[in-house]
C-alpha positions in Angstrom: 0.0 0.0 0.0 1.5 3.4 -0.9 2.0 6.1 1.8 -0.7 8.7 2.4 0.7 11.4 0.1 1.3 9.0 -2.7 -2.2 7.5 -2.3 -3.8 10.9 -2.5 -1.9 11.8 -5.7 -2.9 8.5 -7.3 -6.5 8.9 -6.2 -6.5 12.3 -7.8 -6.8 10.6 -11.1 -10.4 9.9 -10.2 -11.2 13.3 -8.7 -13.0 16.0 -10.6 -11.1 19.1 -11.6 -13.0 21.3 -9.1 -12.0 19.1 -6.1 -8.7 20.4 -4.7 -6.5 18.2 -2.6 -6.8 19.8 0.9 -3.8 20.5 3.1 -5.9 19.5 6.0 -8.8 17.0 5.5 -10.3 18.2 8.8 -10.7 21.9 7.9 -14.2 23.5 7.7 -14.4 25.6 4.5 -15.8 29.1 5.2 -19.2 29.7 3.6 -20.0 26.0 3.4 -20.6 25.5 7.1 -22.7 27.6 9.5 -20.7 30.5 10.9 -20.9 28.9 14.4 -19.2 25.7 13.2 -15.8 25.0 14.6 -13.8 22.2 16.3 -13.4 21.9 20.1 -10.3 21.0 22.0 -11.1 17.3 21.3 -11.4 17.8 17.6 -15.2 17.4 17.6 -17.4 19.5 15.3 -19.4 22.1 17.3 -22.5 23.8 16.0 -24.1 26.7 17.9 -22.2 25.7 21.0 -23.0 22.0 21.0 -20.5 19.3 20.1 -21.7 16.8 17.5 -21.2 13.8 19.8 -23.5 15.3 22.3 -26.2 15.9 19.7 -25.9 12.3 18.6 -26.1 11.0 22.1 -29.4 12.9 22.5 -31.0 12.5 19.1 -29.3 9.6 17.4 -28.3 9.5 13.8 -29.1 10.5 11.1 -30.1 13.9 12.4 -30.6 17.2 10.6 -29.2 20.0 12.7 -30.4 23.6 11.9 -28.4 26.5 13.3 -31.4 28.8 14.3 -29.3 32.0 14.6 -27.8 31.5 11.2 -31.2 31.0 9.6 -32.7 34.0 11.3 -29.6 36.2 10.4 -29.7 35.1 6.8 -33.4 36.0 6.6 -32.9 39.4 8.1 -29.9 40.2 5.9 -31.8 39.2 2.8 -34.7 41.4 3.6 -32.4 44.3 4.4 -30.4 43.8 1.3 -33.3 44.0 -1.1 -35.1 46.7 0.9 -32.0 48.9 0.9 -31.4 48.3 -2.8 -35.0 49.2 -3.7 -35.0 52.2 -1.4 -32.0 53.7 -3.3 -34.2 53.9 -6.3 -37.2 55.2 -4.4 -38.9 51.8 -4.4 -39.9 49.0 -2.1 -39.2 45.3 -1.9 -40.9 42.3 -0.4 -39.2 39.0 0.4 -41.1 35.7 0.6 -39.4 32.7 2.2 -39.8 29.8 -0.3 -41.3 27.2 2.1 -40.6 24.4 -0.4 -36.9 24.6 0.6 -37.8 23.5 4.2 -41.0 24.3 6.1 -42.0 23.7 9.7 -44.0 25.8 12.1 -40.8 26.9 13.9 -39.1 27.9 10.7 -42.1 29.8 9.5 -42.1 31.7 12.7 -38.4 32.5 12.3 -39.2 34.0 8.9 -42.1 36.1 10.0 -40.1 37.3 13.0 -37.5 38.4 10.5 -40.0 40.4 8.5 -40.4 38.0 5.6 -43.6 36.6 4.0 -44.0 32.9 3.2 -44.5 31.1 -0.1 -46.3 27.8 -0.2 -46.9 25.3 -3.0 -49.6 22.9 -1.6 -52.5 22.6 0.9 -50.1 20.9 3.3 -47.6 23.8 3.2 -50.5 26.3 3.5 -51.7 24.4 6.6 -48.2 24.5 8.2 -47.9 28.2 7.6 -51.3 28.9 9.0 -50.6 26.6 12.0 -47.5 28.6 12.7 -49.6 31.8 12.9 -48.4 33.3 9.6 -51.1 35.9 8.6 -52.8 34.6 5.4 -52.3 38.1 3.9 -48.5 37.4 4.0 -48.7 34.1 2.1 -48.1 33.5 -1.6 -49.5 30.3 -3.2 -47.6 28.7 -6.1 -48.1 25.6 -8.2 -48.8 24.5 -11.7 -51.7 22.3 -10.8 -53.4 23.7 -7.7 -56.4 21.6 -7.1 -59.8 23.1 -6.7 -60.0 22.4 -3.0 -56.6 24.1 -2.6 -57.7 27.2 -4.4 -60.9 27.2 -2.4 -59.0 27.0 0.9 -56.6 29.8 -0.2 -59.5 32.1 -1.1 -61.4 31.2 2.1 -58.5 32.1 4.4 -57.5 35.2 2.5 -54.2 34.2 1.1 -52.4 37.4 0.0 -51.4 36.4 -3.5 -52.1 33.4 -5.7 -49.6 33.0 -8.6 -51.7 31.7 -11.5 -50.1 29.3 -13.8 -52.6 28.4 -16.5 -55.8 29.5 -18.2 -57.7 26.6 -16.5 -56.6 27.9 -13.1 -57.9 31.4 -14.0 -61.3 29.9 -14.7 -61.3 27.9 -11.5 -60.6 31.1 -9.6 -63.3 32.9 -11.4 -65.8 30.3 -10.3 -64.5 30.0 -6.7 -64.4 33.8 -6.1 -67.9 34.1 -7.4 -69.2 31.2 -5.3 -67.6 32.4 -2.1 -68.1 36.1 -2.9 -64.5 36.8 -2.0 -61.9 39.0 -3.8 -58.6 37.4 -4.7 -55.3 39.1 -5.7 -53.2 37.2 -8.3 -49.9 37.4 -10.1 -49.4 35.8 -13.5 -46.4 33.6 -13.9 -44.5 34.0 -17.1 -41.6 32.2 -18.8 -39.1 34.8 -19.9 -37.2 32.3 -22.1 -34.0 33.0 -20.1 -32.2 29.7 -19.2 -30.5 29.6 -15.8 -27.1 28.0 -15.9 -28.1 25.1 -13.8 -29.3 21.5 -14.0 -32.2 21.3 -16.5 -34.5 20.0 -13.7 -33.8 23.2 -11.9 -34.2 25.7 -14.8 -37.8 27.0 -14.9 -38.0 29.9 -17.3 -37.6 28.2 -20.7 -40.8 27.6 -22.6 -40.6 23.8 -22.9 -41.6 23.0 -19.3 -44.7 22.8 -17.0 -44.6 26.2 -15.3 -46.4 29.4 -16.4 -47.3 31.3 -19.6 -45.2 32.4 -22.5 -44.9 36.2 -22.6 -47.5 36.3 -25.4 -49.9 34.0 -23.6 -49.5 35.9 -20.4 -50.8 39.1 -22.0 -54.0 37.2 -23.0 -54.3 35.7 -19.6 -54.2 39.2 -18.0 -56.9 40.3 -20.4 -59.1 37.5 -19.2 -58.4 38.3 -15.5 -59.3 41.9 -16.3 -62.8 40.7 -17.2 -63.4 39.0 -13.8 -65.2 40.9 -11.2 -63.5 39.4 -8.1 -60.0 38.7 -9.3 -57.5 41.5 -9.0 -54.3 41.5 -11.1 -51.3 42.7 -9.1 -48.4 41.9 -11.5 -46.1 39.4 -13.1 -44.0 36.7 -11.7 -40.9 35.0 -13.3 -38.5 32.5 -11.7 -35.6 31.5 -13.9 -34.2 28.6 -11.9 -32.3 27.4 -8.8 -28.7 27.4 -7.5 -27.9 30.4 -9.6 -24.7 32.5 -9.1 -24.5 36.0 -10.5 -27.0 38.5 -11.8 -26.8 38.2 -15.6 -29.8 35.9 -15.9 -31.9 38.0 -13.7 -31.0 41.1 -15.6 -32.0 39.6 -19.0 -35.2 38.1 -17.6 -36.2 41.4 -16.0 -35.7 43.2 -19.3 -38.0 40.8 -21.2 -40.7 40.7 -18.5 -40.7 44.5 -18.1 -41.6 44.9 -21.8 -44.9 43.1 -21.0 -45.2 45.0 -17.7 -44.9 48.3 -19.5 -47.7 47.4 -22.0 -49.9 46.3 -19.2 -49.3 49.6 -17.4 -50.3 51.4 -20.6 -53.5 49.3 -20.9 -54.3 50.0 -17.2 -54.6 46.3 -16.5 -53.3 46.4 -12.9 -56.3 46.4 -10.5 -54.9 45.3 -7.1 -54.6 48.1 -4.6 -52.4 48.7 -1.6 -53.2 49.8 1.9 -53.8 53.4 0.8 -56.2 52.3 -2.0 -53.7 53.1 -4.8 -52.8 50.6 -7.5 -49.5 48.9 -6.7 -48.0 47.0 -9.7 -45.8 44.1 -8.5 -42.9 42.4 -10.3 -41.8 39.2 -8.6 -38.5 37.9 -9.9 -38.5 34.7 -7.9 -35.4 33.3 -6.1 -33.0 30.6 -6.9 -30.0 32.3 -5.3 -27.1 29.8 -4.9 -25.1 28.7 -1.9 -21.8 26.9 -1.4 -22.0 23.2 -1.2 -18.3 22.7 -1.7 -15.2 24.8 -1.4 -15.3 25.3 -5.2 -18.6 27.1 -5.1 -18.5 30.9 -5.1 -22.0 32.3 -4.6 -22.7 36.0 -5.0 -23.1 37.7 -1.6 -26.7 38.6 -1.0 -26.1 42.4 -0.8 -24.2 42.3 -4.1 -26.9 40.2 -5.6 -29.7 42.5 -4.5 -27.9 45.6 -5.7 -27.2 44.0 -9.1 -30.8 42.8 -9.7 -32.6 45.9 -8.4 -30.2 48.2 -10.4 -31.0 46.2 -13.5 -34.7 46.6 -13.0 -34.4 50.3 -12.3 -32.3 50.8 -15.4 -34.8 48.9 -17.6 -37.7 51.0 -16.1 -35.8 54.2 -16.8 -35.3 53.2 -20.4 -39.1 52.7 -20.7 -40.1 55.7 -18.7 -42.1 53.7 -16.2 -42.0 53.8 -12.4 -40.2 51.1 -10.5 -42.8 48.4 -9.5 -42.9 46.9 -6.0 -40.3 44.2 -6.2 -40.7 40.8 -4.7 -38.3 37.9 -4.3 -38.6 34.3 -3.1 -35.3 33.0 -1.6 -35.4 29.6 0.2 -32.1 27.7 -0.2 -30.0 30.8 0.4 -31.7 31.3 3.7 -32.1 27.8 5.1 -29.5 25.7 3.2 -26.3 26.7 4.9 -27.7 26.6 8.5 -28.3 22.8 8.0 -25.8 20.1 8.8 -26.7 16.4 8.7 -24.9 14.0 11.1 -24.4 10.3 10.3 -22.6 7.4 11.8 -20.1 5.5 9.7 -21.0 1.8 9.4 -18.5 0.3 6.9 -15.6 1.4 4.8 -13.8 -0.2 1.8 -11.3 0.7 -0.8 -11.6 -0.1 -4.5 -9.0 -0.1 -7.3 -10.2 1.8 -10.4 -8.5 1.5 -13.8 -8.6 5.1 -15.2 -6.9 4.0 -18.4 -3.6 5.7 -17.6 -3.2 4.4 -14.0 -4.9 2.3 -11.3 -6.4 4.7 -8.7 -7.9 4.1 -5.4 -11.2 5.3 -4.0 -12.5 4.8 -0.4 -16.2 4.0 0.1 -17.6 5.3 3.4 -21.1 3.9 4.2 -23.3 5.9 6.6 -26.6 5.1 8.3 -28.7 7.3 6.0 -28.6 8.2 2.3 -31.1 8.9 -0.4 -34.0 8.7 2.0 -32.8 11.8 3.8 -31.0 13.5 0.9 -32.4 12.7 -2.5 -30.6 15.5 -4.3 -27.4 13.7 -5.4 -29.5 10.8 -6.9 -32.1 13.2 -8.3 -29.8 15.6 -10.2 -26.2 14.9 -9.3 -25.9 17.5 -6.5 -22.4 17.7 -5.0 -21.8 18.0 -1.2 -18.9 18.1 1.2 -18.2 16.0 4.3 -16.0 16.0 7.4 -15.4 13.9 10.4 -17.5 15.2 13.2 -16.6 13.2 16.3 -12.9 13.8 16.1 -10.1 15.0 13.8 -8.5 12.4 11.5 -4.8 11.8 11.9 -4.0 10.3 8.5 -3.7 12.2 5.2 -6.5 12.8 2.7 -7.9 9.9 0.7 -10.4 10.3 -2.1 -13.7 9.1 -0.7 -17.3 8.6 -1.7 -19.8 8.7 1.0 -22.7 6.4 0.3 -26.0 5.4 2.0 -27.5 2.2 3.3 -30.1 1.8 0.5 -30.4 -1.0 -2.0 -29.4 1.3 -4.9 -26.0 1.8 -6.5 -27.0 5.4 -7.0 -27.5 5.9 -3.3 -24.6 8.5 -3.0 -24.5 11.2 -0.3 -21.2 12.8 -1.3 -19.8 11.8 -4.6 -16.3 13.2 -4.3 -14.5 14.3 -1.2 -11.1 14.0 0.5 -11.5 12.5 4.0 -8.8 11.4 6.4 -7.5 7.9 5.7 -8.3 6.7 9.2 -12.1 7.1 8.9 -13.5 4.0 10.6 -16.8 2.4 11.7 -18.4 4.3 14.6 -17.0 7.7 13.5 -19.5 10.5 13.1 -19.6 12.2 9.7 -21.1 15.6 9.0 -22.5 16.8 5.7 -23.0 20.6 5.5 -25.5 22.7 3.5 -28.3 20.2 4.0 -30.9 22.7 5.3 -32.7 23.0 2.0 -34.5 20.3 0.0 -33.3 17.4 2.1 -36.0 17.0 4.7 -38.8 18.1 2.2 -37.6 15.4 -0.3 -37.1 12.7 2.3 -38.8 9.4 1.8 -39.3 6.0 3.5 -37.4 4.1 0.8 -36.6 0.6 2.1 -38.9 1.4 5.0 -36.3 3.6 6.6 -37.8 6.1 9.1 -37.2 9.8 8.3 -34.8 11.5 10.8 -35.6 14.3 13.2 -34.8 17.9 12.6 -33.2 19.6 15.6 -32.8 23.4 16.0 -29.7 24.6 17.9 -29.0 28.0 19.4 -26.9 29.3 22.2 -25.8 25.8 23.4 -29.3 24.4 23.5 -31.0 22.0 21.2 -34.7 21.1 20.6 -36.6 18.9 18.2 -38.6 21.0 15.7 -39.7 18.0 13.5 -40.0 14.6 15.2 -38.2 11.7 13.7 -40.1 8.6 12.7 -39.8 5.1 14.2 -40.5 1.8 12.5 -43.7 1.7 14.5 -44.8 4.8 12.7 -44.3 3.2 9.4 -46.1 0.0 10.4 -49.1 2.2 11.6 -49.8 3.1 8.0 -50.0 -0.4 6.9 -53.7 -1.3 6.8 -52.9 -5.0 6.6 -51.5 -5.2 10.1 -53.8 -6.7 12.8 -56.8 -6.4 10.6 -57.9 -9.9 11.3 -57.5 -9.5 15.0 -59.5 -6.3 15.0 -62.4 -7.9 13.0 -62.4 -10.9 15.4 -62.5 -8.7 18.5 -65.4 -6.7 16.9 -67.4 -9.8 16.2 -67.1 -11.0 19.8 
């Protein structure tokens, strides 16, 4: 077996170009981990004042740990960034937390406390937001196929904005508002044709996909809404994708959507009014702001992002001689992603020899007690993550590793490419950062594995905010269990 340094060099033949060989495989890359993350004197990972081994002793593994202070701070900074950027141009901005990234009653309260509104995409998410005490007027409701009962519920409770996605939905709303005799404010979702530089599953502004209207069809949709007595048109919505770095895509998208916005202003199509009774046109440019999952990722700071996007909109409005609309944004991942860290226990390790064509390289497989049931993103669209030992510091040099789950799928990969210490062994704790977004919401019971708890940490204290499941919980859903006994007892 070659020594550590030689092994790392040979293994590098398998590593992607973006993965740099670290000087220290125990370091915590800034921006990838919560700001509170550090190692204590024993080498254990500490999050919000609590060592990972202590969290695991209390809550077990896997466990998704959310740094509450980090999440609240990111929410406040996001609102401040867009509010300040709009104010410099004499305008206003609203920020909606995209609940699909991760939603619980606690998280919804954090967002409302920070001054944000909340976006939901289903009756279930709407129920969570309402249960958290979110005022219905501060909720936006998305979705390409909102069912009739969902639209009815939204109108009944007074959801602030419904983002309409199709002609059929407009007609459903027309019937519902008439039947309930309730007014409803809507935005019309448009596809600007701008393609985000991201995985095609995450790009949502091109025409050949399920969301929204083309720019031409959107104008006709607004005409139809204008005919309805109880549906008020507030403005346009466009979301170009997810995990986006930079502002170029937002600038181009805003330019195209503002062409339609200007025509609708001229046609006096906006009918929704603000608190003072005046018409308040809204332009919602969505979210999709990226975060760092690995050291190689360089997301745009939120203040720079806000300045760039709002400046672009202001420039385009000035060219057209129109006032700046009320601007709205819908970040989710950029608020809740980085605060999340998932802790696992290592179960097995093995090394494999891979013939690269020019050399034989080695890769270490590290199996953990979770996987695609608690983080589907790598299997779903090849998402990349980082990993570090959490219970201690490794003493051996970096070895190219692949962190995999316990599921009966060869694609059950948690971290595809990472350098971990060569002495990772069964019983070690492993931490995967940036798991606060789209991990718990996409979790499943594949292979009848219970979903893990979500734990909030702040100031050295921890509490469960979403309970983990037990096998008993899974069995309770199986209608075939004890059916015979129940019938027999009933007959007696």
